[in-house]
C-alpha positions in Angstrom: -10.1 1.4 19.1 -9.5 -2.4 20.1 -5.6 -2.8 21.2 -4.0 -6.0 21.0 -2.6 -6.5 24.5 -1.1 -10.3 23.5 1.7 -11.4 21.8 3.6 -14.7 20.7 7.1 -15.0 19.7 8.2 -18.0 17.8 11.7 -18.7 19.1 12.3 -22.4 19.1 14.7 -22.7 16.3 18.4 -23.4 16.4 18.9 -21.7 13.0 21.0 -24.0 11.1 22.1 -21.8 8.7 24.0 -19.5 11.0 26.5 -22.6 11.4 28.8 -22.4 14.8 27.2 -19.2 16.0 24.2 -21.1 17.6 26.1 -24.0 19.2 25.5 -22.1 22.6 22.5 -20.0 21.9 19.3 -20.2 19.9 18.9 -18.1 17.2 16.6 -15.4 18.5 19.3 -14.8 21.0 21.8 -13.4 18.7 22.9 -9.9 19.4 22.3 -7.4 16.8 24.2 -3.9 17.6 24.7 -5.5 21.2 21.1 -7.0 21.6 19.6 -10.1 21.5 17.3 -10.3 18.6 14.4 -11.7 20.9 15.2 -8.6 23.3 14.3 -6.0 20.7 10.9 -8.0 19.5 9.9 -8.0 23.0 10.9 -4.2 23.8 9.2 -3.0 20.5 5.9 -4.8 21.3 5.3 -3.9 25.1 6.2 0.1 23.6 3.3 -0.5 21.6 0.8 -1.5 24.5 1.6 -5.3 24.6 1.6 -6.7 28.4 1.9 -10.6 27.7 4.3 -12.5 25.7 4.6 -16.0 25.0 7.5 -17.1 23.8 7.7 -20.6 22.1 10.8 -22.2 23.0 12.6 -25.4 22.0 16.5 -25.4 20.9 18.7 -24.2 24.0 15.2 -22.7 25.9 17.2 -22.2 29.2 19.1 -19.4 27.3 15.7 -17.8 26.8 13.9 -18.3 30.1 16.9 -17.2 32.2 17.5 -14.1 30.2 13.5 -13.2 30.4 12.3 -14.7 33.5 9.1 -13.6 34.2 9.4 -10.3 32.1 9.2 -8.1 35.2 12.4 -6.4 33.9 10.8 -5.9 30.2 7.8 -4.0 31.9 5.5 -7.2 30.4 4.6 -10.8 31.8 6.5 -13.5 29.8 5.3 -17.0 29.6 6.8 -20.0 27.9 5.6 -23.2 25.7 7.9 -25.7 24.5 7.5 -26.9 20.4 8.8 -30.3 20.6 8.2 -31.4 17.2 9.5 -29.2 14.3 7.1 -29.3 12.0 6.5 -26.2 10.7 4.9 -22.8 11.3 1.6 -23.7 10.9 1.2 -26.4 13.8 3.6 -24.5 16.2 0.9 -21.4 16.8 -1.6 -24.2 18.1 0.5 -24.4 21.2 -0.3 -20.1 21.9 -4.4 -21.3 21.9 -5.0 -21.5 25.6 -2.7 -18.4 25.9 -4.7 -16.3 23.5 -8.1 -17.4 24.7 -10.7 -15.1 22.9 -8.3 -12.3 22.4 -6.6 -11.5 19.2 -2.6 -11.4 19.3 0.3 -10.7 17.4 2.6 -13.2 16.5 6.3 -12.3 14.9 9.1 -15.1 14.2 11.8 -14.7 16.8 14.5 -13.5 14.0 12.2 -10.7 12.3 13.9 -7.1 13.3 11.6 -4.0 13.1 11.8 -0.7 14.5 9.4 -0.4 17.6 7.0 2.0 15.5 6.5 -0.6 13.1 4.3 -2.6 15.4 2.0 0.2 15.8 -0.2 -0.5 13.0 -0.8 -4.1 14.1 -1.7 -3.8 17.4 -4.8 -2.0 16.1 -7.5 -4.4 15.5 -10.8 -3.5 14.3 -13.0 -4.8 11.3 -10.7 -7.5 10.3 -10.2 -11.1 11.0 -6.5 -10.6 10.7 -3.5 -8.8 9.4 -0.3 -9.5 7.4 2.6 -7.7 7.4 4.3 -7.1 3.9 7.5 -5.2 2.5 8.3 -4.2 -1.0 11.1 -5.4 -3.3 12.5 -8.0 -1.1 13.1 -11.7 -3.1 9.8 -13.4 -2.4 11.1 -16.5 -3.4 13.0 -16.7 -0.2 10.0 -16.2 1.7 6.2 -15.6 0.3 4.6 -13.6 -2.0 1.4 -11.6 -0.9 -1.3 -10.4 -3.2 -3.2 -7.6 -2.4 -5.7 -5.6 -3.2 -7.3 -2.4 -1.8 -5.5 -3.0 1.5 -6.8 -7.0 1.6 -4.9 -10.1 0.9 -6.2 -11.9 -1.7 -3.4 -14.8 -1.9 -0.4 -16.0 -0.4 2.0 -18.2 -2.0 5.2 -19.3 -0.1 8.2 -19.5 -2.0 6.8 -19.2 -5.6 8.5 -21.5 -7.9 9.6 -20.0 -11.4 6.0 -20.9 -12.9 3.8 -19.9 -10.3 2.6 -15.6 -10.5 4.4 -13.4 -8.2 3.8 -10.2 -6.4 6.0 -7.2 -5.5 4.7 -7.8 -1.6 6.8 -10.1 0.5 5.4 -11.8 3.9 7.4 -9.8 6.2 6.8 -12.4 9.1 4.7 -10.4 11.4 0.9 -10.9 12.2 -2.2 -10.1 14.0 -4.7 -12.7 14.5 -8.0 -13.1 15.8 -8.8 -16.6 17.3 -10.7 -17.9 14.3 -6.8 -18.5 13.1 -6.8 -22.0 15.0 -9.6 -23.4 13.5 -7.6 -23.2 10.0 -4.2 -24.6 11.5 -6.1 -27.4 13.1 -7.2 -28.9 9.9 -3.8 -28.1 7.7 -2.3 -30.7 5.9 1.2 -31.4 5.1 2.9 -29.1 2.4 5.1 -30.4 -0.4 7.9 -29.1 1.8 6.6 -31.9 4.3 5.8 -29.3 6.7 2.6 -27.6 8.4 2.4 -24.0 6.7 0.9 -21.0 8.6 0.7 -19.3 5.2 -1.6 -22.3 4.0 -3.9 -21.6 6.8 -4.1 -17.7 6.0 -4.8 -18.7 2.5 -7.7 -20.8 3.7 -8.9 -17.6 5.6 -8.8 -15.5 2.6 -10.6 -18.2 0.3 -13.3 -18.5 2.7 -13.8 -14.5 2.7 -12.2 -13.4 5.9 -10.8 -10.0 6.1 -7.3 -10.1 6.5 -5.6 -6.8 5.9 -2.3 -6.0 4.4 -0.1 -3.7 6.4 3.2 -2.5 4.5 5.7 -1.8 7.1 7.5 1.3 7.0 11.1 1.8 7.9 13.8 -0.8 8.7 13.2 -4.5 8.3 15.5 -7.3 8.6 14.8 -11.6 8.3 18.3 -12.3 10.2 18.4 -15.0 8.3 21.9 -16.3 8.0 25.4 -14.8 9.0 25.8 -12.7 6.1 22.8 -11.1 7.1 23.6 -10.4 10.4 27.3 -9.0 9.9 25.6 -6.5 7.7 23.2 -5.3 10.4 26.1 -5.4 13.0 28.3 -3.4 10.9 25.5 -0.4 10.1 
């Protein structure tokens, strides 16, 4: 059984929808039930055997680097890389190329909260080229529709419009990747939204016949996307 030991967390954004909440701290450092989102992610990954974590920083990066340091307090090794240009989720992944080397890795957005056990099926990496987490009964128009057959991803559509096909599977924002993902992010073109989209790279993998498994997450899941979600979580 191959077990992933490396993880990359995207934590460079300010989170403008959070308004003045992120004046002093980046969005991933917002506390939920008393603990920064980013700390919950790191601790969940470490609980599942991850030993090395790369945090992609940007806005107010010192808040993150001062908090996590070398990672010793969190029982892992933490490294940092800065995203200077905010040009989408596709190109930012390339910042992890040296860190990943020849090893598979977990990738998580820095505002996705799940219980620690949700990472377990993602750190197991055998006979696949990647894994993509999904949830059911979320509004795919706010994220991405994932099309699944027999446990494999067959297509992805980012924020599908009213005239596009839809799916009950919502892209839950946590992935496992083999290093071949970098071949696909390298040739990304700008999407209609003017960004390099990670989902376009994954869709290209699928269309090339690579084995991308869909992992339905069990238990609670939250995309801490705006103050309303944050308030709901802190009131629970």
